[in-house]
C-alpha positions in Angstrom: 14.4 5.3 -18.4 11.8 8.0 -17.5 11.7 10.1 -14.3 8.6 9.7 -12.3 6.8 12.3 -10.2 3.5 12.9 -8.7 1.2 15.9 -8.6 0.2 17.5 -5.5 -3.4 16.1 -6.3 -2.0 12.7 -6.9 -0.3 12.7 -3.6 -3.5 13.9 -1.8 -5.4 11.0 -3.6 -3.0 8.6 -2.0 -3.4 10.1 1.3 -7.2 10.1 1.0 -7.3 6.4 -0.1 -4.8 5.4 2.6 -7.0 7.1 5.2 -9.9 5.6 4.1 -8.4 2.1 4.4 -6.6 2.8 7.7 -9.9 3.4 9.4 -11.0 -0.1 8.3 -7.9 -2.1 8.0 -4.4 -0.9 8.5 -2.8 -4.0 7.1 -4.7 -3.5 3.8 -3.9 0.2 3.7 0.0 -0.5 3.8 -0.4 -3.3 1.1 -2.5 -1.3 -1.0 0.0 1.7 -1.1 2.9 -0.7 -1.8 0.8 -2.2 -4.6 0.1 1.3 -6.0 3.7 2.3 -5.9 4.9 -0.8 -7.4 2.4 -0.7 -10.4 3.3 3.0 -10.9 7.0 2.4 -10.9 6.5 0.0 -14.0 6.0 3.4 -16.0 9.7 4.2 -15.5 10.6 1.7 -18.0 7.4 1.2 -19.8 5.5 4.6 -20.0 3.3 3.5 -22.7 1.9 0.2 -21.3 -1.4 1.9 -20.1 -4.3 2.7 -21.9 -4.7 6.0 -23.8 -7.7 8.4 -22.7 -8.6 11.9 -23.9 -6.4 14.9 -23.8 -3.3 12.7 -24.7 -3.4 11.2 -21.0 -3.1 7.6 -20.1 -4.6 5.4 -17.4 -2.8 2.6 -15.7 -5.1 -0.2 -14.2 -3.9 -1.4 -10.8 -5.8 -4.7 -9.9 -6.4 -5.7 -6.4 -8.3 -8.7 -5.9 -11.8 -8.1 -7.4 -11.5 -4.3 -7.7 -8.5 -2.0 -7.9 -7.3 1.6 -8.6 -6.7 3.8 -11.8 -3.7 6.2 -12.1 -4.2 9.0 -14.4 -0.9 10.2 -15.8 0.8 12.1 -18.6 3.9 11.3 -20.6 6.3 14.4 -20.9 8.3 12.9 -23.8 10.4 16.0 -24.2 11.6 15.7 -20.5 11.6 11.9 -20.6 9.2 12.1 -17.7 6.0 10.4 -16.2 3.8 12.9 -14.1 1.1 10.9 -12.0 -1.9 13.3 -12.2 -4.7 11.6 -10.0 -5.4 8.1 -8.5 -8.7 6.8 -7.9 -10.5 3.6 -6.8 -12.1 2.0 -9.8 -15.5 2.1 -8.2 -15.2 5.9 -8.0 -17.0 7.8 -10.7 -14.1 9.8 -12.4 -11.2 11.6 -10.6 -11.9 13.9 -7.8 -11.7 17.9 -8.6 -11.6 17.0 -12.4 -14.4 18.8 -14.5 -16.4 16.2 -16.3 -17.0 17.1 -20.0 
Protein backbone atom coordinates (compact mmCIF):
# COMPACT_ATOMS: atom_id res chain seq x y z
CA UNK A 1 0.00 0.00 0.00
CA UNK A 2 1.50 3.31 -1.13
CA UNK A 3 1.97 6.32 1.11
CA UNK A 4 0.11 9.45 -0.01
CA UNK A 5 1.37 13.00 0.33
CA UNK A 6 0.60 16.43 -1.10
CA UNK A 7 3.09 18.99 -2.34
CA UNK A 8 2.81 22.54 -1.03
CA UNK A 9 1.48 23.54 -4.42
CA UNK A 10 -1.26 20.88 -4.33
CA UNK A 11 -2.31 22.06 -0.86
CA UNK A 12 -2.42 25.64 -2.16
CA UNK A 13 -4.54 24.42 -5.08
CA UNK A 14 -7.00 22.78 -2.69
CA UNK A 15 -7.20 25.98 -0.68
CA UNK A 16 -7.74 28.07 -3.81
CA UNK A 17 -10.47 25.78 -5.12
CA UNK A 18 -12.18 25.62 -1.73
CA UNK A 19 -12.02 29.41 -1.29
CA UNK A 20 -13.59 29.92 -4.72
CA UNK A 21 -16.45 27.54 -3.93
CA UNK A 22 -16.96 28.82 -0.39
CA UNK A 23 -17.67 32.30 -1.74
CA UNK A 24 -20.53 30.90 -3.84
CA UNK A 25 -21.74 27.76 -2.02
CA UNK A 26 -20.16 26.65 1.28
CA UNK A 27 -21.94 23.28 1.17
CA UNK A 28 -20.56 22.58 -2.31
CA UNK A 29 -17.09 23.54 -1.08
CA UNK A 30 -17.18 20.93 1.69
CA UNK A 31 -18.63 18.28 -0.62
CA UNK A 32 -16.01 18.97 -3.28
CA UNK A 33 -13.13 18.79 -0.84
CA UNK A 34 -14.45 15.45 0.43
CA UNK A 35 -14.89 14.19 -3.12
CA UNK A 36 -11.31 15.11 -4.06
CA UNK A 37 -9.89 13.53 -0.90
CA UNK A 38 -11.88 10.34 -1.47
CA UNK A 39 -10.79 10.06 -5.11
CA UNK A 40 -7.13 10.72 -4.32
CA UNK A 41 -7.17 8.12 -1.54
CA UNK A 42 -7.89 5.50 -4.22
CA UNK A 43 -4.28 5.97 -5.30
CA UNK A 44 -3.05 4.40 -2.06
CA UNK A 45 -4.17 0.98 -3.27
CA UNK A 46 -4.27 1.58 -7.03
CA UNK A 47 -1.53 4.07 -7.94
CA UNK A 48 -1.60 3.17 -11.66
CA UNK A 49 -5.36 3.70 -12.12
CA UNK A 50 -4.97 7.18 -13.64
CA UNK A 51 -3.95 8.08 -17.16
CA UNK A 52 -0.25 8.60 -17.89
CA UNK A 53 0.87 12.02 -19.12
CA UNK A 54 4.27 13.43 -20.00
CA UNK A 55 7.37 13.35 -17.79
CA UNK A 56 6.25 10.07 -16.17
CA UNK A 57 3.40 11.82 -14.37
CA UNK A 58 -0.21 10.71 -14.16
CA UNK A 59 -3.56 12.51 -14.04
CA UNK A 60 -6.50 11.34 -11.98
CA UNK A 61 -9.86 12.55 -13.29
CA UNK A 62 -12.28 13.36 -10.46
CA UNK A 63 -15.84 13.69 -11.74
CA UNK A 64 -18.31 16.06 -10.13
CA UNK A 65 -21.63 16.30 -11.91
CA UNK A 66 -21.04 17.72 -15.40
CA UNK A 67 -17.47 18.85 -14.70
CA UNK A 68 -14.79 17.82 -12.27
CA UNK A 69 -11.19 18.11 -11.22
CA UNK A 70 -7.83 16.73 -12.27
CA UNK A 71 -5.08 15.71 -9.87
CA UNK A 72 -1.54 15.57 -11.25
CA UNK A 73 0.73 13.17 -9.39
CA UNK A 74 3.92 11.21 -9.51
CA UNK A 75 4.41 7.63 -8.43
CA UNK A 76 7.60 7.26 -6.45
CA UNK A 77 7.92 3.48 -6.84
CA UNK A 78 11.25 3.22 -5.02
CA UNK A 79 9.58 4.81 -1.96
CA UNK A 80 6.17 3.15 -2.47
CA UNK A 81 4.64 6.62 -2.43
CA UNK A 82 2.24 8.80 -4.39
CA UNK A 83 2.94 12.54 -4.42
CA UNK A 84 0.03 14.80 -5.43
CA UNK A 85 1.70 17.65 -7.31
CA UNK A 86 -1.24 19.85 -8.35
CA UNK A 87 -5.02 19.93 -8.56
CA UNK A 88 -7.13 21.95 -10.95
CA UNK A 89 -10.68 22.26 -12.17
CA UNK A 90 -11.20 20.57 -15.55
CA UNK A 91 -12.13 23.93 -17.09
CA UNK A 92 -8.82 25.50 -16.08
CA UNK A 93 -6.22 25.51 -18.85
CA UNK A 94 -3.31 23.65 -17.31
CA UNK A 95 -1.91 23.74 -13.83
CA UNK A 96 -1.21 27.11 -12.26
CA UNK A 97 2.46 27.91 -11.98
CA UNK A 98 3.52 25.13 -14.36
CA UNK A 99 5.49 26.15 -17.41
CA UNK A 100 3.77 25.26 -20.65
CA UNK A 101 5.98 23.50 -23.20
